[in-house]
DOPATI-22454 format. One line per field, with one value per residue: z, y negated, x of N, C-alpha, C in turn; residue in three letters. Coordinates in Angstrom, 3 decimals. Atoms other than C-alpha are relative to their C-alpha. Layout:
n_c3	c(Z,...);
n_c2	c(Y,...);
n_c1	c(X,...);
ca_c3	c(Z,...);
ca_c2	c(Y,...);
ca_c1	c(X,...);
c_c3	c(Z,...);
c_c2	c(Y,...);
c_c1	c(X,...);
residu	c(Ala,...);
***
This chain:
n_c3	c(0.813,1.305,0.349,0.849,-0.191,-0.652,0.406,-1.194,-0.082,-1.361,-0.844,-0.793,-1.168,-1.290,-1.137,-1.148,-0.078,1.301,0.502,0.261,1.204,-0.043,0.199,1.273,0.872,-0.372,0.689,1.284,-0.031,-0.206,1.225,1.060,-0.217,0.101,1.016,1.100,-0.376,-0.763,0.525,-0.240,-1.516,-0.790,-1.015,0.507,-0.924,0.536,-1.004,-0.642,0.817,1.222,-0.394,-0.056,0.617,-0.435,-0.972,0.064,0.327,-0.920,-0.294,-0.790,-1.509,-0.413,-0.631,1.084,0.892,-0.750,-0.150,1.440,0.357,-0.696,0.599,1.220,-0.188,-0.513,0.930,0.614,1.249,0.191,1.257,0.280,1.238,0.495,-0.872,-1.309,-0.389,-0.553,-0.489,-0.656,-0.144,-0.527,1.019,-0.221,-0.802,-0.923,0.084,-1.055,0.097,-0.658,-0.056,0.110,1.407,0.568,0.926,-0.323,0.785,0.071,0.770,0.437,-0.053,1.313,0.787,0.537,1.258,0.851,0.147,0.536,1.441,0.772,-0.009,-0.592,-1.368,-0.620,-0.260,-1.078,-1.123,-0.064,-0.578,0.874,-0.921,0.667,-0.294,-1.040,-0.647,-1.237,0.151,1.377,-0.214,-0.334,1.098,1.033,-0.426,0.398,1.559,0.716,-0.300,1.003,1.318,0.226,0.070,1.181,-0.055,0.769,-0.718,-1.487,-0.730,-1.431,-0.734,-0.473,-1.446,0.125,0.523,-1.032,-1.087,0.513,0.037,-1.404,-0.240,-0.950,0.218,-0.190,0.844,1.432,0.183,1.360,1.041,0.917,-0.732,0.162,1.658,0.316,-0.688,-0.134,1.271,1.310,-0.217,-0.138,1.274,0.936,-0.209,0.340,1.410,0.340,-0.365,0.007,1.420,0.477,-0.046,-0.592,-0.061,-0.705,0.165,-1.282,0.143,-0.865,-0.251,-0.356,0.000,-0.865,0.511,-0.814,0.576,0.868,0.946,0.655,1.297,-0.010,1.467,-0.019,0.556,0.644,-0.443,-0.978,0.023,1.129,-0.216,-0.425,-0.733,-1.213,-0.158,0.585,-1.161,-0.795,0.723,0.201,-1.137,-1.277,0.010,-1.371,-0.472,-1.151,-0.083,-0.883,-1.305,-0.477,-0.977,0.786,0.642,-1.231,-0.178,1.104,-0.216,-0.989,0.637,0.882,-0.914,-0.995,0.152,0.874,-0.616,-0.214,1.429,0.244,-0.671,0.777,1.342,-0.147,-0.263,1.370,0.742,-0.519,0.199,1.352,0.309,-0.312,1.228,1.126,0.754,-0.439,0.043,0.233,-0.938,0.673,-0.204,-1.501,0.013,0.718,-0.861,0.636,0.690,-1.045,-1.036,-0.388,-0.738,-1.571,-0.610,-1.299,-1.079,-0.313,-0.671,-1.391,-0.586,-0.069,-0.864);
n_c2	c(-0.645,0.591,0.041,-1.118,-0.763,-1.108,-1.214,-0.428,-1.403,-0.315,1.218,-0.148,0.928,-0.666,0.860,-0.755,0.626,-0.071,1.291,0.129,0.713,1.338,0.064,-0.132,1.176,0.925,-0.334,0.350,1.417,0.526,-0.343,0.768,1.264,0.201,-0.883,0.720,0.639,-0.953,-0.269,1.250,0.306,-1.045,0.679,0.639,0.777,0.043,0.582,-0.814,0.168,-0.831,-1.325,-0.284,-1.180,-1.244,-0.572,0.542,1.469,0.822,-0.071,-1.370,0.092,-0.206,-1.331,-1.018,0.237,-0.365,-1.499,-0.618,0.353,-0.896,-1.383,-0.092,0.107,-1.477,-0.965,-0.102,-0.522,-0.835,-0.591,-0.500,0.259,-1.232,-1.086,0.397,1.417,0.192,1.339,0.252,1.396,0.360,0.713,1.488,0.074,0.970,0.827,1.101,0.503,1.337,0.240,1.315,0.294,-1.018,-0.615,-1.310,-0.301,-1.388,-0.315,-1.445,-0.487,0.199,-1.067,0.072,0.665,-0.755,-1.054,0.475,0.143,-1.293,-0.040,-1.277,0.060,0.990,-0.633,-0.834,0.996,1.082,-0.668,0.229,0.775,0.373,-1.049,0.353,-1.243,-0.510,-1.141,0.099,0.095,-1.283,-0.911,0.516,-0.577,-1.289,-0.028,0.582,-0.921,-0.926,0.705,0.319,-1.279,-0.613,-1.091,0.336,-0.417,-0.240,-0.502,0.128,-0.668,1.098,0.406,0.718,1.277,0.874,0.263,0.886,1.212,0.309,-0.273,-0.886,-1.086,0.214,1.106,-0.379,-1.501,-0.426,0.581,0.865,1.236,0.135,0.437,1.211,1.182,0.145,-0.012,0.697,1.446,-0.012,-0.340,0.940,1.091,-0.218,-0.071,1.384,0.987,-0.686,-0.079,-1.199,-0.294,-1.299,-0.773,-1.264,-1.107,-0.841,-1.486,-0.428,-1.532,-0.020,1.326,0.924,0.599,-0.497,0.786,0.899,0.193,1.290,0.112,1.359,0.364,1.397,0.983,0.822,-0.771,0.887,-0.348,0.743,1.418,0.610,1.159,-0.421,1.013,-0.527,-0.876,1.006,0.680,1.505,0.724,-0.749,-0.563,-0.002,-1.252,-0.349,0.754,1.074,-0.445,-1.334,-0.837,-1.065,-1.219,-0.984,-0.570,-0.845,-1.226,-0.701,-0.744,-1.312,-1.043,-0.276,-1.319,0.070,0.502,1.376,0.512,-0.076,1.021,1.287,-0.288,0.315,1.412,0.717,-0.494,0.872,1.472,0.153,0.030,1.118,0.922,-0.763,-0.889,-1.460,-0.762,-1.534,-0.961,-0.544,1.033,-0.132,-0.151,1.130,1.234,1.112,0.306,0.381,0.558,1.453,0.057,-0.403,0.500,0.700,-0.964,-0.563,0.942,0.063,-1.101,-0.050,1.042);
n_c1	c(0.934,0.186,1.283,0.216,1.353,-0.124,0.577,0.748,0.605,0.590,0.543,1.205,0.207,-0.083,0.521,0.606,1.387,0.532,0.513,1.380,0.316,-0.418,-1.454,-0.334,0.243,-0.795,-1.127,0.335,-0.044,-1.382,-0.839,0.569,-0.567,-1.320,-0.517,-0.720,-1.256,-0.775,-1.190,-0.804,0.097,0.651,0.950,1.169,0.986,1.547,1.039,1.019,1.048,-0.270,0.140,1.410,0.366,-0.880,0.879,1.415,0.045,-0.768,-1.278,-0.377,-0.198,-1.474,-0.253,0.032,-1.075,-1.341,0.032,-0.268,-1.358,-0.795,0.100,-0.479,-1.450,-0.474,0.161,-1.184,-0.017,-1.081,-0.094,-1.316,-0.498,-0.694,0.165,-0.710,0.270,1.325,0.238,1.116,0.317,1.375,0.959,-0.168,-1.146,0.114,1.208,0.159,1.224,0.135,1.196,0.321,-0.007,0.680,-0.871,-0.680,-1.319,-0.313,-1.188,-0.062,-1.397,-0.756,0.309,1.301,-0.122,-0.453,0.880,1.136,-0.172,0.216,1.505,0.562,-0.260,0.879,1.306,-0.044,-0.024,1.121,1.152,1.041,0.801,1.224,1.105,1.054,0.674,-0.758,-0.955,-0.827,-1.447,-0.432,-0.076,-1.113,-1.359,-0.063,0.002,-1.125,-1.193,-0.028,-0.225,-1.412,-0.733,0.173,0.982,1.217,1.120,-0.139,1.165,-0.192,1.152,0.817,-0.356,-1.422,0.134,0.673,-0.971,-1.077,0.766,0.420,1.627,0.291,0.936,1.360,0.302,0.166,-0.119,0.744,-0.818,0.668,-0.355,-1.307,-0.316,0.537,-0.523,-1.460,-0.634,0.322,-0.391,-1.338,-0.584,0.518,-0.793,-1.498,0.092,0.097,-1.042,-1.265,-0.529,0.337,1.429,0.181,1.232,-0.190,1.094,-0.112,-0.107,0.958,0.079,1.521,0.708,-0.829,-1.222,-1.268,-1.120,0.160,-1.007,0.027,-0.700,-0.633,-0.453,-0.412,0.883,-0.914,-1.294,-0.702,-1.395,-0.621,0.260,-1.239,0.239,0.930,1.131,1.271,0.579,0.729,1.084,-0.258,0.737,0.021,1.272,0.841,-0.207,0.856,1.234,-0.007,0.657,-0.683,0.884,0.828,-0.885,-0.026,1.278,0.272,-0.801,0.727,1.130,-0.649,-0.415,0.908,0.716,1.120,1.237,-0.339,0.313,1.383,0.792,-0.248,0.641,1.353,0.077,-0.134,1.195,1.099,-0.190,0.257,1.416,0.639,-0.230,0.424,-1.106,0.122,-1.232,0.224,-0.617,-1.340,-1.128,-0.617,-1.560,-0.644,0.344,-0.319,1.184,1.016,-0.757,0.476,1.327,-0.080,-1.046,0.179,0.164,-1.377,-0.682,0.354,-0.469,-1.461,-0.438);
ca_c3	c(110.488,106.696,104.797,102.839,102.465,105.010,104.226,106.676,107.625,110.382,111.435,114.177,116.819,120.438,123.411,126.939,126.817,123.807,121.792,121.706,118.620,119.781,120.082,116.692,115.250,117.151,115.651,112.211,112.789,113.827,111.050,108.553,109.876,109.737,106.830,104.135,106.291,107.838,105.569,106.726,110.501,113.281,115.502,115.072,116.638,116.092,117.701,119.699,117.422,114.504,116.581,116.600,115.878,117.451,120.532,119.191,118.793,120.125,121.453,122.695,126.475,128.104,130.245,127.353,125.133,127.779,128.083,124.287,124.008,126.889,125.160,121.790,123.150,124.931,121.700,120.281,116.679,116.077,113.002,111.367,108.581,108.294,110.167,112.765,112.903,115.187,115.751,118.084,118.307,119.200,117.371,119.034,120.722,122.712,123.423,125.185,125.822,126.431,127.695,127.914,124.163,123.392,121.417,121.161,120.252,119.271,117.855,115.967,116.380,113.461,112.201,111.552,108.880,107.077,107.697,106.506,103.097,102.058,101.099,102.196,105.620,106.043,105.611,108.170,110.599,110.030,112.286,110.302,112.289,109.706,110.522,112.464,112.945,116.135,114.649,111.320,112.754,114.378,111.261,109.044,111.336,110.736,106.928,106.309,108.105,105.684,102.633,103.278,103.697,100.271,101.166,99.160,101.440,105.233,106.983,110.532,112.853,114.160,117.835,116.837,114.787,117.530,120.070,117.786,117.502,121.225,121.158,124.299,124.288,125.273,122.672,119.139,119.489,116.550,113.385,111.481,114.169,113.907,110.017,110.062,112.771,112.595,109.236,106.732,108.245,108.997,105.439,103.817,105.535,104.774,101.086,101.202,102.736,102.647,99.430,99.288,98.950,100.796,100.398,102.488,102.594,105.415,105.790,107.619,109.416,109.228,109.878,111.989,110.722,111.648,109.622,107.947,104.789,103.626,100.111,99.728,96.359,95.593,94.973,94.089,93.985,96.914,96.649,93.448,94.838,94.908,96.673,100.143,100.250,98.035,101.125,102.927,101.889,100.537,103.242,106.812,106.908,109.444,111.658,114.362,114.701,116.390,119.214,120.763,123.481,120.755,119.463,123.048,123.330,119.889,120.844,123.981,121.879,119.539,122.494,124.462,125.249,123.068,125.791,126.444,122.759,122.481,125.037,123.017,119.787,121.127,122.256,118.784,117.293,119.627,119.145,115.349,115.261,116.708,113.482,111.542,110.580,110.723,111.875,110.574,112.896,110.343,111.400,115.066,114.183,112.402,115.210,112.721,111.170,114.443,116.667,116.381,117.871,121.219,121.450,124.237,126.251,125.945,126.880,130.081,130.780,130.186,132.591);
ca_c2	c(-86.801,-87.680,-88.240,-84.947,-82.992,-80.305,-76.773,-75.967,-72.378,-71.121,-74.460,-74.434,-76.761,-75.761,-77.382,-76.163,-78.326,-77.780,-80.941,-82.104,-83.279,-86.754,-86.263,-85.062,-88.030,-90.443,-88.881,-89.200,-92.854,-93.568,-91.710,-93.439,-96.667,-96.019,-93.746,-96.419,-97.786,-94.530,-94.181,-97.532,-97.583,-95.324,-97.855,-99.256,-101.488,-101.148,-103.155,-101.403,-102.645,-100.615,-97.512,-97.863,-94.578,-92.301,-91.740,-92.977,-96.420,-99.247,-99.806,-96.599,-96.185,-96.828,-93.722,-91.457,-93.196,-92.558,-88.849,-88.314,-90.053,-87.925,-84.705,-85.790,-86.670,-83.194,-81.424,-80.063,-79.222,-76.307,-75.131,-73.545,-74.737,-71.558,-68.351,-69.938,-73.303,-73.990,-77.521,-78.795,-82.275,-83.929,-85.318,-88.596,-89.927,-92.831,-94.968,-98.372,-99.700,-103.423,-103.865,-107.557,-107.904,-104.887,-103.438,-99.982,-99.517,-96.140,-94.364,-91.091,-88.881,-89.205,-85.706,-86.585,-88.956,-86.122,-83.614,-85.894,-86.600,-83.022,-82.763,-79.182,-79.873,-83.051,-81.226,-78.679,-81.542,-83.848,-82.670,-82.202,-84.995,-85.792,-82.541,-83.229,-79.594,-77.961,-74.941,-76.369,-77.080,-73.704,-71.877,-74.211,-73.188,-69.577,-70.025,-72.309,-70.039,-67.454,-69.952,-71.122,-67.495,-67.049,-64.789,-64.888,-62.829,-62.561,-59.992,-60.361,-58.007,-59.975,-59.989,-61.066,-63.852,-65.032,-64.965,-66.971,-69.522,-69.532,-68.357,-66.617,-63.161,-64.742,-67.544,-67.054,-63.274,-62.847,-62.941,-64.683,-67.608,-67.175,-67.489,-70.415,-72.543,-71.673,-70.148,-72.017,-75.521,-74.937,-73.446,-76.206,-78.886,-77.208,-76.836,-80.608,-81.943,-79.112,-78.633,-75.093,-73.522,-70.569,-68.203,-65.184,-62.071,-59.454,-55.748,-53.661,-50.289,-49.424,-52.661,-54.050,-56.655,-55.327,-57.766,-61.031,-61.373,-64.732,-65.359,-68.261,-70.111,-73.273,-76.292,-78.407,-77.262,-79.101,-77.310,-79.497,-82.822,-85.022,-88.000,-86.907,-90.080,-88.209,-86.118,-89.216,-90.618,-94.199,-95.362,-94.291,-91.762,-92.168,-89.518,-89.599,-90.298,-93.279,-91.610,-88.915,-88.140,-86.770,-84.631,-83.200,-82.673,-81.029,-78.701,-77.727,-76.841,-74.605,-72.719,-72.541,-69.079,-68.132,-68.913,-72.292,-73.022,-71.917,-74.469,-77.418,-75.837,-75.913,-79.415,-80.455,-78.734,-80.755,-84.212,-83.708,-82.897,-86.170,-87.772,-85.196,-83.198,-79.546,-77.571,-73.956,-71.058,-70.010,-73.217,-71.915,-70.926,-74.205,-76.869,-79.262,-79.455,-80.329,-81.791,-85.435,-84.596,-83.454,-85.398,-87.763,-84.863,-83.290,-86.457,-86.650,-83.032,-83.722,-86.683);
ca_c1	c(139.359,139.062,135.986,136.653,133.266,132.899,132.493,129.870,128.798,126.509,124.879,122.467,121.029,121.522,119.618,119.003,115.829,113.516,112.781,109.281,107.420,107.928,111.596,111.796,109.756,111.841,115.037,113.518,112.855,116.322,117.959,115.572,116.686,120.364,120.734,121.747,124.560,125.771,128.659,130.061,129.029,127.945,126.290,122.895,120.219,116.457,113.586,111.002,108.336,109.906,109.291,105.488,103.906,106.527,104.165,100.930,99.546,101.436,104.975,106.772,106.457,109.886,109.835,108.925,111.623,114.348,113.276,113.473,116.829,118.143,117.107,118.253,121.814,121.898,120.985,124.099,124.959,127.255,128.865,131.940,134.241,136.181,136.185,138.708,137.358,134.503,133.034,130.546,128.937,125.477,122.512,123.103,126.266,125.051,121.958,121.437,118.046,117.674,114.182,114.086,115.028,112.993,115.924,117.422,121.125,122.294,125.292,125.880,129.025,131.468,130.671,127.156,128.264,129.836,127.160,124.362,126.097,125.270,121.516,121.038,122.702,120.758,117.494,118.559,119.734,116.966,114.202,111.169,109.366,106.731,104.974,101.894,100.543,101.626,103.450,104.928,108.335,108.832,107.756,110.033,113.070,112.238,111.839,114.661,117.170,116.136,116.142,119.728,120.757,119.717,116.784,113.646,111.386,110.936,108.794,108.078,105.940,103.143,104.091,107.640,106.299,103.883,106.720,109.051,106.113,105.644,101.933,101.040,99.168,95.966,95.857,94.725,94.673,92.285,94.260,91.668,92.112,96.017,95.941,93.539,94.982,98.664,99.826,97.710,98.139,101.823,102.658,100.635,102.764,106.182,104.992,104.238,107.507,110.390,112.623,111.167,107.707,106.344,103.387,102.531,100.428,99.914,100.764,98.038,97.858,94.189,92.217,94.983,97.530,101.047,103.267,103.368,105.292,106.458,107.811,110.132,110.731,112.826,110.644,113.534,117.191,118.485,121.860,122.487,121.449,124.504,122.852,121.496,119.409,116.985,116.113,114.895,111.533,111.618,109.057,109.180,106.259,103.389,104.273,101.621,97.929,96.975,95.231,97.578,95.154,92.790,95.556,95.826,92.030,92.007,94.936,92.968,89.872,92.131,93.397,90.326,88.744,85.826,83.184,84.805,84.765,81.163,80.097,81.632,80.262,76.760,77.267,78.474,75.408,73.102,74.829,74.808,71.246,70.381,71.909,69.963,72.972,73.290,76.337,76.341,77.123,79.896,81.839,82.424,85.943,86.582,86.821,88.280,84.795,82.977,85.608,84.492,81.095,82.599,85.767,84.504,83.424,86.882,88.520,86.755,87.550,91.156,91.314);
c_c3	c(-1.203,-0.406,-1.114,0.428,0.761,-0.623,1.116,0.013,1.511,0.889,0.629,1.017,1.281,1.097,1.320,0.199,-1.456,-0.391,-0.237,-1.396,-0.029,-0.076,-1.355,-0.920,0.251,-0.687,-1.474,-0.381,-0.085,-1.058,-1.159,-0.112,-0.315,-1.212,-1.095,0.368,0.703,-0.622,0.456,1.621,0.672,1.024,-0.457,0.954,-0.782,1.176,0.341,-0.943,-1.372,0.363,0.308,-0.610,0.412,1.110,0.029,-0.306,1.028,0.181,0.734,1.450,0.291,0.475,-1.054,-1.005,0.554,-0.015,-1.368,-0.207,0.882,-0.589,-1.347,0.166,0.628,-0.980,-0.699,-1.452,-0.184,-1.228,-0.232,-1.348,-0.638,1.195,1.355,0.426,0.417,0.477,0.634,0.295,0.530,-1.030,0.178,0.973,1.237,-0.186,1.029,-0.260,0.786,-0.078,-0.212,-1.566,-0.811,-1.183,0.551,-0.769,0.121,-0.878,-0.319,0.065,-1.460,-0.958,-0.667,-1.294,-1.128,-0.331,-0.866,-1.486,-0.931,0.103,0.797,1.587,0.711,0.253,1.228,1.372,0.320,0.391,-0.841,0.772,-0.777,0.087,1.105,0.562,0.966,-0.420,-1.331,0.288,0.333,-1.168,-1.114,0.629,-0.365,-1.447,-0.604,0.260,-1.052,-1.436,-0.204,0.219,-1.303,-0.115,-0.500,0.704,1.461,0.444,1.407,0.575,0.774,1.350,0.080,-0.482,0.975,1.054,-0.472,-0.145,1.391,0.428,1.089,-0.413,-0.099,-0.758,-1.298,-0.378,-1.184,-1.058,-0.966,0.648,-0.233,-1.467,-0.174,0.788,0.278,-1.416,-1.056,0.225,0.070,-1.521,-0.873,0.157,-0.497,-1.393,-0.447,0.252,-0.154,-1.502,-0.585,0.237,0.750,-0.157,0.911,-0.069,1.297,-0.385,1.179,0.234,0.454,-0.197,0.651,-0.646,0.883,-0.335,-0.787,-0.839,-0.759,-1.215,-0.336,-1.490,0.114,-0.711,-0.799,0.340,0.719,0.105,-1.064,0.173,0.501,1.031,1.244,0.439,-0.603,0.946,0.742,-0.758,-0.173,1.110,1.205,0.053,1.328,0.537,1.152,-0.094,0.865,1.268,0.489,0.971,-0.638,-0.506,1.210,0.247,-1.083,0.212,1.219,-0.580,-0.768,1.011,1.064,-0.085,-0.601,0.775,0.133,-1.345,-0.397,0.577,-0.703,-1.330,0.066,0.299,-1.153,-0.763,0.593,-0.290,-1.519,-0.440,0.204,-1.162,-1.076,-0.990,0.597,-0.067,-0.110,1.080,-0.571,0.264,1.426,-0.007,-0.828,0.770,-0.757,-0.754,1.000,1.283,0.457,0.587,1.496,0.536,1.230,1.015,0.411,0.694,1.404,0.683,0.338,1.152,1.478);
c_c2	c(-0.829,0.164,1.143,0.818,1.348,1.288,0.791,1.324,0.031,-1.244,0.244,-1.116,0.803,-0.925,0.833,-0.429,-0.083,-1.477,0.046,-0.452,-1.518,-0.296,0.065,-1.153,-1.216,0.042,-0.387,-1.581,-0.618,0.219,-0.753,-1.446,-0.246,0.581,-0.865,-0.476,1.091,0.279,-0.984,-0.196,1.170,-0.579,-0.914,-0.688,0.034,-0.659,1.079,0.110,0.847,1.540,0.383,1.231,1.201,0.672,-0.276,-1.350,-0.901,0.137,1.335,-0.326,0.200,1.356,0.993,-0.195,0.505,1.581,0.448,-0.344,0.877,1.440,0.022,-0.018,1.495,1.070,0.123,0.728,0.764,0.553,0.458,-0.596,0.897,0.965,-0.385,-1.300,-0.438,-1.566,-0.161,-1.458,-0.127,-0.750,-1.461,0.020,-0.879,-0.875,-1.080,-0.745,-1.292,-0.483,-1.416,-0.536,0.909,0.483,1.324,0.089,1.406,0.352,1.591,0.423,-0.056,1.089,-0.017,-0.751,1.022,1.121,-0.625,-0.615,1.144,0.122,1.325,-0.082,-1.122,0.489,0.905,-0.801,-0.744,0.754,-0.475,-0.700,-0.505,0.986,-0.466,1.234,0.655,1.059,-0.149,-0.114,1.283,0.957,-0.526,0.571,1.386,0.273,-0.563,0.753,1.031,-0.617,-0.308,1.084,0.719,1.219,-0.456,0.590,0.309,0.875,0.202,0.773,-1.126,-0.332,-0.743,-1.433,-0.952,-0.440,-1.074,-1.348,-0.356,0.117,1.142,1.150,-0.327,-1.256,0.544,1.403,0.621,-0.406,-0.848,-1.591,-0.282,-0.422,-1.359,-1.193,-0.094,0.257,-0.772,-1.466,-0.229,0.195,-1.125,-1.308,0.260,-0.035,-1.489,-0.827,0.829,-0.062,1.452,0.222,1.374,0.360,1.329,0.674,0.843,1.525,0.653,1.412,0.233,-1.302,-1.014,-0.622,0.234,-1.113,-1.230,-0.276,-1.222,0.112,-1.430,-0.323,-1.494,-0.942,-1.153,0.561,-1.042,0.236,-0.977,-1.580,-0.615,-1.149,0.405,-0.878,0.538,0.838,-0.884,-0.638,-1.555,-0.868,0.908,0.563,-0.439,1.230,0.450,-0.678,-0.916,0.282,1.316,0.763,0.815,1.198,0.931,0.636,1.038,1.268,0.852,0.793,1.186,1.161,0.431,1.569,-0.098,-0.550,-1.488,-0.839,-0.017,-1.157,-1.324,0.090,-0.353,-1.358,-0.751,0.261,-1.045,-1.529,-0.178,-0.098,-1.393,-0.960,0.723,0.667,1.343,0.604,1.441,0.901,0.496,-1.031,0.219,0.151,-1.181,-1.242,-1.300,-0.681,-0.684,-0.789,-1.485,-0.096,0.197,-0.758,-0.922,0.836,0.627,-0.928,-0.151,1.104,-0.064,-0.972,0.710);
c_c1	c(-0.246,-1.419,-0.299,-1.263,0.354,-0.587,-0.669,-0.519,-0.642,-0.337,-1.057,0.016,-0.140,-0.417,-0.568,-1.383,-0.672,-0.600,-1.420,-0.292,0.355,1.451,0.457,-0.555,0.879,1.418,-0.027,0.072,1.252,0.837,-0.513,0.484,1.343,0.481,0.870,1.351,0.963,1.261,0.975,-0.029,-0.638,-0.860,-1.073,-0.849,-1.419,-0.808,-1.045,-1.102,0.143,-0.247,-1.485,-0.448,0.657,-0.997,-1.475,-0.156,0.839,1.524,0.320,0.201,1.463,0.385,0.109,1.201,1.212,0.087,0.442,1.477,0.956,0.124,0.857,1.799,0.619,-0.219,1.448,-0.103,1.334,0.131,1.430,0.402,0.865,-0.159,0.748,-0.162,-1.350,-0.122,-1.367,-0.233,-1.404,-0.686,0.294,1.208,-0.371,-1.244,0.049,-1.257,-0.054,-1.649,-0.543,0.075,-0.793,0.794,0.586,1.390,0.394,1.131,-0.002,1.490,0.510,-0.440,-1.361,-0.039,0.427,-1.072,-1.351,0.222,-0.352,-1.506,-0.554,0.207,-0.853,-1.507,-0.035,0.225,-1.040,-1.206,-1.238,-1.218,-1.308,-1.043,-0.898,-0.728,0.966,1.163,0.943,1.486,0.757,0.046,1.033,1.344,0.027,0.309,1.264,1.302,0.048,0.498,1.445,0.893,-0.086,-1.055,-1.301,-1.341,0.280,-1.196,0.203,-1.255,-0.738,0.254,1.316,-0.296,-0.825,0.892,0.870,-0.832,-0.526,-1.506,-0.013,-1.057,-1.496,-0.625,0.100,0.328,-0.664,0.864,-0.492,0.272,1.473,0.339,-0.617,0.602,1.499,0.730,-0.342,0.360,1.574,0.564,-0.396,0.909,1.644,-0.179,-0.111,1.461,1.495,0.441,-0.305,-1.478,-0.037,-1.655,0.003,-1.239,0.353,0.271,-0.920,0.235,-1.435,-0.565,0.902,1.187,1.166,1.208,-0.530,1.062,0.093,1.077,0.548,0.419,0.537,-0.962,0.853,1.441,0.754,1.513,0.764,-0.187,1.194,-0.276,-0.913,-1.092,-1.095,-0.693,-0.854,-1.099,0.164,-0.647,0.053,-1.419,-0.798,-0.027,-0.923,-1.307,-0.091,-0.670,0.558,-0.781,-1.109,0.733,0.015,-1.327,-0.177,0.839,-0.658,-1.292,0.634,0.243,-0.925,-0.547,-1.339,-1.164,0.251,-0.296,-1.534,-0.756,0.211,-0.777,-1.452,-0.314,0.036,-1.267,-1.137,0.213,-0.131,-1.349,-0.730,0.373,-0.626,0.909,-0.003,1.469,-0.304,0.855,1.382,1.083,0.493,1.310,0.639,-0.221,0.331,-1.284,-0.946,0.566,-0.414,-1.310,0.255,1.338,0.062,-0.121,1.300,0.869,-0.181,0.317,1.549,0.498,0.031);
residu	c(Unk,Unk,Unk,Unk,Unk,Unk,Unk,Unk,Unk,Unk,Unk,Unk,Unk,Unk,Unk,Unk,Unk,Unk,Unk,Unk,Unk,Unk,Unk,Unk,Unk,Unk,Unk,Unk,Unk,Unk,Unk,Unk,Unk,Unk,Unk,Unk,Unk,Unk,Unk,Unk,Unk,Unk,Unk,Unk,Unk,Unk,Unk,Unk,Unk,Unk,Unk,Unk,Unk,Unk,Unk,Unk,Unk,Unk,Unk,Unk,Unk,Unk,Unk,Unk,Unk,Unk,Unk,Unk,Unk,Unk,Unk,Unk,Unk,Unk,Unk,Unk,Unk,Unk,Unk,Unk,Unk,Unk,Unk,Unk,Unk,Unk,Unk,Unk,Unk,Unk,Unk,Unk,Unk,Unk,Unk,Unk,Unk,Unk,Unk,Unk,Unk,Unk,Unk,Unk,Unk,Unk,Unk,Unk,Unk,Unk,Unk,Unk,Unk,Unk,Unk,Unk,Unk,Unk,Unk,Unk,Unk,Unk,Unk,Unk,Unk,Unk,Unk,Unk,Unk,Unk,Unk,Unk,Unk,Unk,Unk,Unk,Unk,Unk,Unk,Unk,Unk,Unk,Unk,Unk,Unk,Unk,Unk,Unk,Unk,Unk,Unk,Unk,Unk,Unk,Unk,Unk,Unk,Unk,Unk,Unk,Unk,Unk,Unk,Unk,Unk,Unk,Unk,Unk,Unk,Unk,Unk,Unk,Unk,Unk,Unk,Unk,Unk,Unk,Unk,Unk,Unk,Unk,Unk,Unk,Unk,Unk,Unk,Unk,Unk,Unk,Unk,Unk,Unk,Unk,Unk,Unk,Unk,Unk,Unk,Unk,Unk,Unk,Unk,Unk,Unk,Unk,Unk,Unk,Unk,Unk,Unk,Unk,Unk,Unk,Unk,Unk,Unk,Unk,Unk,Unk,Unk,Unk,Unk,Unk,Unk,Unk,Unk,Unk,Unk,Unk,Unk,Unk,Unk,Unk,Unk,Unk,Unk,Unk,Unk,Unk,Unk,Unk,Unk,Unk,Unk,Unk,Unk,Unk,Unk,Unk,Unk,Unk,Unk,Unk,Unk,Unk,Unk,Unk,Unk,Unk,Unk,Unk,Unk,Unk,Unk,Unk,Unk,Unk,Unk,Unk,Unk,Unk,Unk,Unk,Unk,Unk,Unk,Unk,Unk,Unk,Unk,Unk,Unk,Unk,Unk,Unk,Unk,Unk,Unk,Unk,Unk,Unk,Unk,Unk,Unk,Unk,Unk,Unk,Unk,Unk,Unk,Unk,Unk);
***
């Protein structure tokens, strides 16, 4: 295989086991560490101390690190270079963990070197691991597929969109909750990190929202970026909050039934009043504004 630039079409990731957010963060860390030397070598070594932040505070737990590496190696990258030429490779080729030295050795398939020299392919292959909101990556995948297919508008029936975001029927069933806790935070992160921007509006039948319509615009012309390094941030982003157990508790609160959320909301009002602070009733559907008052109670429930 030569270093001739690939004319890649129909690229997508394929995995029998879905990647977790932590898997995506790990891949971003590893790629960020290797990128400047990837054109000259495929094998790399990183200390575990440089992976702090992938799974929360402190060094990455060995068992979780192994699970993430298994899933990354099993994740396939498929693409075509012509109608009759199909190629399949993987996100990572090899991993070797030395616990005594606290080092991780890892290798990329040779095709990744060529894929990652193209800015638009790099953004599609590079897992959007700096997303911290739960639904940002799934929405990014939906919108980037349209973006790189040269589409500027995507209209999705509400049940189809919820399904593609893996939201069950009994979660966030009210559109105002869906909008506030899914669409707004996810689109805000996409607008912060991706090479395109998105805004959205709804289509209604009577009072019921039937479709969400996304409008996609180019924020920077990634198709004309010659140096793919420009897609990688200069500094490795802080990808995770320092207390992942709080993220889990917050996710529980977001997805709680109304009666369950009400219980914690009333507790937040009570605790805040002891500090002579008032939580308004209008904030019931904004747990982000009162979560700190009940986080300890939620952590006890989660144990």
